[in-house]
C-alpha positions in Angstrom: -35.1 45.8 -182.6 -32.4 45.9 -180.0 -30.3 48.8 -179.1 -26.7 47.9 -179.5 -24.5 50.3 -177.6 -22.3 52.3 -179.9 -18.7 52.7 -178.8 -18.2 56.2 -177.5 -15.9 58.2 -179.7 -12.7 59.0 -177.9 -11.5 62.6 -178.4 -8.1 62.7 -180.2 -5.3 63.8 -177.9 -4.1 67.4 -178.6 -1.0 67.6 -180.7 2.0 68.1 -178.6 3.9 71.3 -178.8 7.5 71.4 -179.8 9.9 71.5 -177.0 12.7 73.4 -178.9 12.4 76.2 -181.4 14.5 76.3 -184.5 16.7 79.0 -182.8 17.3 76.6 -179.9 18.8 74.0 -182.2 21.3 76.5 -183.4 22.2 77.5 -179.9 22.6 73.9 -178.7 24.7 73.0 -181.8 27.0 76.0 -181.0 27.3 74.8 -177.4 28.1 71.3 -178.4 30.8 72.6 -180.9 32.4 74.4 -178.0 32.2 71.3 -175.7 33.7 69.1 -178.5 36.9 71.2 -178.4 37.1 70.5 -174.6 36.6 66.7 -174.9 38.3 66.1 -178.2 40.7 63.5 -176.8 38.1 61.6 -174.7 36.1 58.6 -175.9 32.7 60.4 -175.4 33.7 63.0 -178.0 32.5 60.6 -180.8 28.9 60.7 -179.3 29.0 64.5 -179.1 30.3 64.8 -182.7 27.4 62.5 -183.9 24.9 64.7 -182.0 26.4 67.8 -183.5 25.9 66.4 -187.0 22.4 65.2 -186.3 21.5 68.7 -185.0 22.8 70.1 -188.2 20.2 68.2 -190.2 17.4 69.7 -188.0 18.3 73.3 -188.1 
């Protein structure tokens, strides 16, 4: 009988912690709403508006 080396079990990486809290999403969304009023006539306002709406689905 030969000893076949068994693959060593790799420990699972620890689950990453959330970077933002639920309250943070609300604060960021409020800040983006304010900034949207500042850049409403500029082309990048569309990107900020999309971000604002995506954050609304998170919080």
